[in-house]
N, CA, C and O atoms as a MOPAC input file, in Angstrom:
PM7 MOZYME 1SCF
protein

 N    141.12800 1    12.80700 1   -55.56200 1
 C    139.70000 1    12.72600 1   -55.72900 1
 C    139.12300 1    14.12600 1   -55.85900 1
 O    139.45600 1    15.04200 1   -55.10700 1
 N    138.27600 1    14.24700 1   -56.80900 1
 C    137.62300 1    15.53100 1   -57.01900 1
 C    136.22300 1    15.49600 1   -56.42500 1
 O    135.71300 1    14.43600 1   -56.06100 1
 N    135.61800 1    16.66200 1   -56.33400 1
 C    134.26100 1    16.75500 1   -55.80500 1
 C    133.26500 1    16.07300 1   -56.72900 1
 O    132.21400 1    15.61800 1   -56.27800 1
 N    133.58000 1    15.99600 1   -58.00700 1
 C    132.67500 1    15.37400 1   -58.97000 1
 C    132.50800 1    13.88600 1   -58.70000 1
 O    131.43200 1    13.33700 1   -58.93900 1
 N    133.53100 1    13.23200 1   -58.21500 1
 C    133.43700 1    11.79200 1   -57.97700 1
 C    132.57300 1    11.47900 1   -56.76600 1
 O    132.02700 1    10.38000 1   -56.67000 1
 N    132.43700 1    12.41400 1   -55.84600 1
 C    131.61800 1    12.20000 1   -54.64900 1
 C    130.17400 1    12.67000 1   -54.83100 1
 O    129.32200 1    12.34600 1   -54.00300 1
 N    129.88000 1    13.42000 1   -55.88700 1
 C    128.52400 1    13.93600 1   -56.08900 1
 C    127.64200 1    12.89000 1   -56.76900 1
 O    128.11600 1    11.99800 1   -57.47200 1
 N    126.38200 1    13.03500 1   -56.53600 1
 C    125.40600 1    12.11200 1   -57.13600 1
 C    124.90600 1    12.73400 1   -58.42900 1
 O    124.53400 1    13.90600 1   -58.47200 1
 N    124.90400 1    11.93900 1   -59.46200 1
 C    124.37800 1    12.40900 1   -60.73400 1
 C    122.86900 1    12.20300 1   -60.76000 1
 O    122.37200 1    11.10100 1   -60.52600 1
 N    122.15600 1    13.27700 1   -61.04800 1
 C    120.70300 1    13.22600 1   -61.13200 1
 C    120.34000 1    13.24200 1   -62.60700 1
 O    120.78100 1    14.10500 1   -63.36600 1
 N    119.53900 1    12.28500 1   -62.98900 1
 C    119.18700 1    12.19900 1   -64.40600 1
 C    118.24900 1    13.33400 1   -64.78600 1
 O    117.49800 1    13.83300 1   -63.94800 1
 N    118.29300 1    13.73800 1   -66.04500 1
 C    117.39200 1    14.79100 1   -66.51700 1
 C    115.91600 1    14.39300 1   -66.36700 1
 O    115.05800 1    15.23500 1   -66.10100 1
 N    115.64400 1    13.11400 1   -66.53900 1
 C    114.25600 1    12.64600 1   -66.39400 1
 C    113.77900 1    12.85400 1   -64.96000 1
 O    112.64700 1    13.28500 1   -64.74100 1
 N    114.62300 1    12.55300 1   -63.99200 1
 C    114.27000 1    12.75200 1   -62.58600 1
 C    114.02600 1    14.22800 1   -62.29800 1
 O    113.06600 1    14.58200 1   -61.61300 1
 N    114.90200 1    15.09100 1   -62.82600 1
 C    114.72400 1    16.53200 1   -62.63500 1
 C    113.39300 1    16.98900 1   -63.21400 1
 O    112.66800 1    17.76000 1   -62.58600 1
 N    113.07600 1    16.51700 1   -64.40400 1
 C    111.83600 1    16.89300 1   -65.07300 1
 C    110.63000 1    16.41600 1   -64.25500 1
 O    109.67900 1    17.17000 1   -64.04800 1
 N    110.67500 1    15.18000 1   -63.79800 1
 C    109.57200 1    14.64800 1   -63.00400 1
 C    109.44500 1    15.37200 1   -61.66800 1
 O    108.33600 1    15.60100 1   -61.18600 1
 N    110.56300 1    15.72600 1   -61.08100 1
 C    110.54800 1    16.46600 1   -59.82400 1
 C    109.92200 1    17.84500 1   -60.00700 1
 O    109.12600 1    18.28500 1   -59.17800 1
 N    110.27800 1    18.51500 1   -61.08300 1
 C    109.70200 1    19.83200 1   -61.37700 1
 C    108.20600 1    19.71200 1   -61.65200 1
 O    107.41700 1    20.54000 1   -61.19500 1
 N    107.82000 1    18.68500 1   -62.39400 1
 C    106.40900 1    18.46700 1   -62.69200 1
 C    105.63000 1    18.18900 1   -61.40000 1
 O    104.50700 1    18.66400 1   -61.22800 1
 N    106.23100 1    17.42800 1   -60.51100 1
 C    105.61200 1    17.12800 1   -59.22000 1
 C    105.39100 1    18.41200 1   -58.42500 1
 O    104.33200 1    18.58800 1   -57.82100 1
 N    106.35400 1    19.29300 1   -58.41600 1
 C    106.21600 1    20.56200 1   -57.70200 1
 C    105.09800 1    21.40600 1   -58.30500 1
 O    104.31700 1    22.01900 1   -57.57600 1
 N    105.01900 1    21.43900 1   -59.63900 1
 C    103.94800 1    22.18800 1   -60.29900 1
 C    102.57700 1    21.60700 1   -59.94000 1
 O    101.62400 1    22.34800 1   -59.70200 1
 N    102.49200 1    20.29800 1   -59.90400 1
 C    101.22800 1    19.64800 1   -59.56200 1
 C    100.84500 1    19.90800 1   -58.10800 1
 O     99.66500 1    20.06300 1   -57.79200 1
 N    101.83900 1    19.95400 1   -57.22700 1
 C    101.56900 1    20.28600 1   -55.82700 1
 C    100.98700 1    21.69000 1   -55.71700 1
 O    100.02400 1    21.91800 1   -54.98500 1
 N    101.58200 1    22.62900 1   -56.45400 1
 C    101.10000 1    24.00900 1   -56.43000 1
 C     99.68400 1    24.09300 1   -56.99400 1
 O     98.83300 1    24.79900 1   -56.45300 1
 N     99.44000 1    23.37600 1   -58.07200 1
 C     98.11200 1    23.38200 1   -58.67800 1
 C     97.08600 1    22.76500 1   -57.72400 1
 O     95.97500 1    23.27700 1   -57.59200 1
 N     97.45500 1    21.67600 1   -57.06500 1
 C     96.56700 1    21.03400 1   -56.10300 1
 C     96.24900 1    21.98300 1   -54.95000 1
 O     95.10100 1    22.06800 1   -54.51400 1
 N     97.25500 1    22.69100 1   -54.45900 1
 C     97.04000 1    23.64400 1   -53.37000 1
 C     96.08700 1    24.75600 1   -53.81500 1
 O     95.20900 1    25.16700 1   -53.05600 1
 N     96.26200 1    25.23900 1   -55.04300 1
 C     95.38500 1    26.28800 1   -55.56100 1
 C     93.96000 1    25.77000 1   -55.72400 1
 O     93.00500 1    26.47200 1   -55.39100 1
 N     93.81000 1    24.55700 1   -56.22800 1
 C     92.48300 1    23.97400 1   -56.40100 1
 C     91.80600 1    23.74000 1   -55.05400 1
 O     90.60400 1    23.95900 1   -54.91100 1
 N     92.57500 1    23.29900 1   -54.07900 1
 C     92.01600 1    23.09400 1   -52.74300 1
 C     91.55900 1    24.41900 1   -52.14200 1
 O     90.49500 1    24.49000 1   -51.52700 1
 N     92.35100 1    25.45700 1   -52.31700 1
 C     91.97500 1    26.78000 1   -51.80800 1
 C     90.70200 1    27.27000 1   -52.48800 1
 O     89.82800 1    27.84500 1   -51.84000 1
 N     90.60200 1    27.04200 1   -53.78600 1
 C     89.40300 1    27.44000 1   -54.52600 1
 C     88.18700 1    26.64700 1   -54.04600 1
 O     87.10800 1    27.20800 1   -53.85700 1
 N     88.36600 1    25.34900 1   -53.85100 1
 C     87.26700 1    24.50100 1   -53.36400 1
 C     86.79700 1    24.98000 1   -51.99400 1
 O     85.59800 1    25.08000 1   -51.73600 1
 N     87.75400 1    25.27300 1   -51.12500 1
 C     87.40700 1    25.74100 1   -49.78900 1
 C     86.65700 1    27.06300 1   -49.85200 1
 O     85.68500 1    27.25600 1   -49.12300 1
 N     87.09300 1    27.97000 1   -50.70700 1
 C     86.41800 1    29.25700 1   -50.89000 1
 C     84.98100 1    29.03400 1   -51.36100 1
 O     84.05300 1    29.67700 1   -50.87100 1
 N     84.80600 1    28.11800 1   -52.31500 1
 C     83.46800 1    27.84100 1   -52.82800 1
 C     82.56200 1    27.24600 1   -51.75500 1
 O     81.42300 1    27.68200 1   -51.58900 1
 N     83.06100 1    26.26200 1   -51.03400 1
 C     82.22000 1    25.57200 1   -50.06100 1
 C     81.98000 1    26.37900 1   -48.79100 1
 O     80.93900 1    26.22300 1   -48.15300 1
 N     82.91500 1    27.22900 1   -48.41500 1
 C     82.78000 1    27.96600 1   -47.16500 1
 C     82.18800 1    29.35900 1   -47.33400 1
 O     81.61200 1    29.89900 1   -46.39000 1
 N     82.32000 1    29.95200 1   -48.52400 1
 C     81.87800 1    31.33500 1   -48.70800 1
 C     80.82800 1    31.46100 1   -49.80400 1
 O     79.73200 1    31.96300 1   -49.55700 1
 N     81.14900 1    31.01900 1   -50.98800 1
 C     80.28500 1    31.26700 1   -52.13800 1
 C     78.95000 1    30.53400 1   -52.01000 1
 O     77.89300 1    31.14800 1   -52.15400 1
 N     78.98800 1    29.23700 1   -51.74300 1
 C     77.75200 1    28.46100 1   -51.65900 1
 C     76.85000 1    28.97200 1   -50.53600 1
 O     75.65800 1    29.16600 1   -50.77400 1
 N     77.36100 1    29.19800 1   -49.32200 1
 C     76.47200 1    29.75100 1   -48.29000 1
 C     75.87500 1    31.11500 1   -48.67100 1
 O     74.72600 1    31.40500 1   -48.33700 1
 N     76.65100 1    31.94200 1   -49.36400 1
 C     76.11500 1    33.23300 1   -49.80600 1
 C     74.99700 1    33.05600 1   -50.82600 1
 O     73.99100 1    33.76300 1   -50.77800 1
 N     75.17100 1    32.12100 1   -51.74000 1
 C     74.13000 1    31.85200 1   -52.74000 1
 C     72.87500 1    31.31700 1   -52.05000 1
 O     71.76200 1    31.72900 1   -52.37800 1
 N     73.05300 1    30.40800 1   -51.10400 1
 C     71.90300 1    29.85300 1   -50.38000 1
 C     71.16400 1    30.93900 1   -49.60200 1
 O     69.93400 1    30.97500 1   -49.59900 1
 N     71.90700 1    31.81800 1   -48.94900 1
 C     71.28000 1    32.90500 1   -48.19700 1
 C     70.52700 1    33.84100 1   -49.13100 1
 O     69.41300 1    34.26700 1   -48.82400 1
 N     71.12600 1    34.15800 1   -50.25600 1
 C     70.48000 1    35.01900 1   -51.24500 1
 C     69.20000 1    34.37000 1   -51.76300 1
 O     68.18700 1    35.04500 1   -51.94500 1
 N     69.24900 1    33.06400 1   -51.99900 1
 C     68.07500 1    32.31600 1   -52.45600 1
 C     66.95400 1    32.40100 1   -51.42900 1
 O     65.80100 1    32.66600 1   -51.76900 1
 N     67.31000 1    32.17100 1   -50.16800 1
 C     66.29100 1    32.20400 1   -49.11700 1
 C     65.65900 1    33.58500 1   -49.03000 1
 O     64.44400 1    33.70700 1   -48.87300 1
 N     66.47300 1    34.61600 1   -49.13100 1
 C     65.95000 1    35.97800 1   -49.03100 1
 C     65.03800 1    36.30300 1   -50.20900 1
 O     63.95700 1    36.86300 1   -50.02800 1
 N     65.47600 1    35.95100 1   -51.41400 1
 C     64.71200 1    36.33200 1   -52.60700 1
 C     63.58000 1    35.36000 1   -52.93300 1
 O     62.44000 1    35.78000 1   -53.13400 1
 N     63.88000 1    34.09500 1   -52.98400 1
 C     62.90600 1    33.10100 1   -53.41100 1
 C     62.08200 1    32.59600 1   -52.22800 1
 O     60.90000 1    32.29100 1   -52.38700 1
 N     62.67900 1    32.50600 1   -51.06800 1
 C     61.97900 1    31.99300 1   -49.89500 1
 C     60.74500 1    32.80400 1   -49.56400 1
 O     59.70300 1    32.23700 1   -49.23500 1
 N     60.84300 1    34.12000 1   -49.64600 1
 C     59.67600 1    34.95800 1   -49.37000 1
 C     58.59500 1    34.74900 1   -50.41700 1
 O     57.40700 1    34.75100 1   -50.09700 1
 N     59.00000 1    34.57200 1   -51.65300 1
 C     58.01400 1    34.31300 1   -52.71400 1
 C     57.34200 1    32.95900 1   -52.51500 1
 O     56.13800 1    32.82300 1   -52.73500 1
 N     58.11400 1    31.96000 1   -52.09900 1
 C     57.52900 1    30.65100 1   -51.83600 1
 C     56.53900 1    30.73800 1   -50.68300 1
 O     55.48500 1    30.10100 1   -50.71800 1
 N     56.86800 1    31.51300 1   -49.67300 1
 C     55.95300 1    31.69200 1   -48.54900 1
 C     54.65800 1    32.34700 1   -49.01900 1
 O     53.56900 1    31.91000 1   -48.64700 1
 N     54.77300 1    33.38200 1   -49.82600 1
 C     53.58800 1    34.04900 1   -50.36700 1
 C     52.75400 1    33.08400 1   -51.20300 1
 O     51.52700 1    33.07500 1   -51.10600 1
 N     53.42300 1    32.26500 1   -52.03200 1
 C     52.71300 1    31.28500 1   -52.84700 1
 C     51.93900 1    30.31000 1   -51.97200 1
 O     50.77000 1    30.03100 1   -52.24000 1
 N     52.57500 1    29.79100 1   -50.93000 1
 C     51.89000 1    28.87000 1   -50.02700 1
 C     50.69800 1    29.54200 1   -49.34500 1
 O     49.64900 1    28.92200 1   -49.17300 1
 N     50.85600 1    30.79800 1   -48.96100 1
 C     49.75800 1    31.52600 1   -48.33200 1
 C     48.59000 1    31.69000 1   -49.30600 1
 O     47.43100 1    31.53700 1   -48.91900 1
 N     48.88800 1    31.99300 1   -50.54200 1
 C     47.83800 1    32.12900 1   -51.56500 1
 C     47.14800 1    30.79100 1   -51.80400 1
 O     45.92500 1    30.74000 1   -51.93000 1
 N     47.92600 1    29.70400 1   -51.86800 1
 C     47.32700 1    28.38000 1   -52.05400 1
 C     46.41300 1    28.01500 1   -50.89400 1
 O     45.35700 1    27.41600 1   -51.09700 1
 N     46.81000 1    28.37000 1   -49.69100 1
 C     45.96400 1    28.12100 1   -48.52200 1
 C     44.67800 1    28.93200 1   -48.62200 1
 O     43.59100 1    28.42400 1   -48.34500 1
 N     44.80800 1    30.18800 1   -49.01700 1
 C     43.61700 1    31.03300 1   -49.17400 1
 C     42.67600 1    30.47300 1   -50.23200 1
 O     41.45700 1    30.48900 1   -50.05600 1
 N     43.23300 1    29.98500 1   -51.31700 1
 C     42.41100 1    29.38400 1   -52.38200 1
 C     41.68000 1    28.16100 1   -51.85500 1
 O     40.47900 1    28.01700 1   -52.08500 1
 N     42.37000 1    27.29100 1   -51.16400 1
 C     41.73500 1    26.09400 1   -50.60200 1
 C     40.63200 1    26.47000 1   -49.60600 1
 O     39.56700 1    25.85300 1   -49.58900 1
 N     40.89400 1    27.47800 1   -48.78700 1
 C     39.89800 1    27.94600 1   -47.81900 1
 C     38.66000 1    28.46000 1   -48.54100 1
 O     37.53400 1    28.15500 1   -48.14900 1
 N     38.87000 1    29.24100 1   -49.59500 1
 C     37.74400 1    29.78300 1   -50.36200 1
 C     36.96300 1    28.66200 1   -51.04800 1
 O     35.73200 1    28.68100 1   -51.05400 1
 N     37.66800 1    27.69100 1   -51.62300 1
 C     36.98800 1    26.55100 1   -52.24400 1
 C     36.14800 1    25.80100 1   -51.21700 1
 O     35.02900 1    25.38300 1   -51.51400 1
 N     36.67500 1    25.63100 1   -50.02400 1
 C     35.94200 1    24.93100 1   -48.96700 1
 C     34.69200 1    25.71200 1   -48.58800 1
 O     33.63000 1    25.12100 1   -48.39000 1
 N     34.80500 1    27.04600 1   -48.48200 1
 C     33.64600 1    27.87900 1   -48.17000 1
 C     32.58000 1    27.76500 1   -49.25600 1
 O     31.38600 1    27.69200 1   -48.96600 1
 N     33.02900 1    27.75100 1   -50.50600 1
 C     32.08400 1    27.59200 1   -51.62900 1
 C     31.38000 1    26.24800 1   -51.53200 1
 O     30.16300 1    26.16800 1   -51.70300 1
 N     32.13900 1    25.19300 1   -51.26000 1
 C     31.54100 1    23.85900 1   -51.11900 1
 C     30.52700 1    23.84000 1   -49.97700 1
 O     29.46000 1    23.24400 1   -50.12400 1
 N     30.82300 1    24.46300 1   -48.86500 1
 C     29.89400 1    24.49400 1   -47.74400 1
 C     28.62400 1    25.28800 1   -48.08400 1
 O     27.51600 1    24.89400 1   -47.71900 1
 N     28.80500 1    26.39600 1   -48.78200 1
 C     27.63700 1    27.19400 1   -49.20400 1
 C     26.77600 1    26.40100 1   -50.15800 1
 O     25.55200 1    26.40400 1   -50.02400 1
 N     27.38900 1    25.70700 1   -51.14000 1
 C     26.62700 1    24.90500 1   -52.09700 1
 C     25.90500 1    23.75500 1   -51.38300 1
 O     24.77700 1    23.40800 1   -51.73100 1
 N     26.55900 1    23.18200 1   -50.39800 1
 C     25.92800 1    22.08600 1   -49.63800 1
 C     24.73800 1    22.61700 1   -48.84700 1
 O     23.71400 1    21.94300 1   -48.74100 1
 N     24.86600 1    23.82100 1   -48.29200 1
 C     23.76700 1    24.41700 1   -47.53300 1
 C     22.60100 1    24.76100 1   -48.45100 1
 O     21.44100 1    24.62000 1   -48.06200 1
 N     22.90000 1    25.20900 1   -49.66200 1
 C     21.84800 1    25.55700 1   -50.62800 1
 C     21.11700 1    24.30500 1   -51.07600 1
 O     19.89000 1    24.31100 1   -51.18600 1
 N     21.84200 1    23.24500 1   -51.33400 1
 C     21.22400 1    22.01000 1   -51.79700 1
 C     20.54000 1    21.32900 1   -50.62900 1
 O     19.95000 1    20.26200 1   -50.79700 1

């Protein structure tokens, strides 16, 4: 008996599918790492940057709108007093 008779023959199709499976595992791991980087680092940084840059402008806008409403109310009260 030779060693060849005791060995298992693996079909080329199985080898190809096994290699493809390994490549897909590696790709999945890379995609998961990228997703984690995006959700844990990039998105929070973008949100923080937004709050710093746009949040202050939104606050200023709201303050101006309040001032406008206050001035309109004062005008209405003055007109009511005149009439």
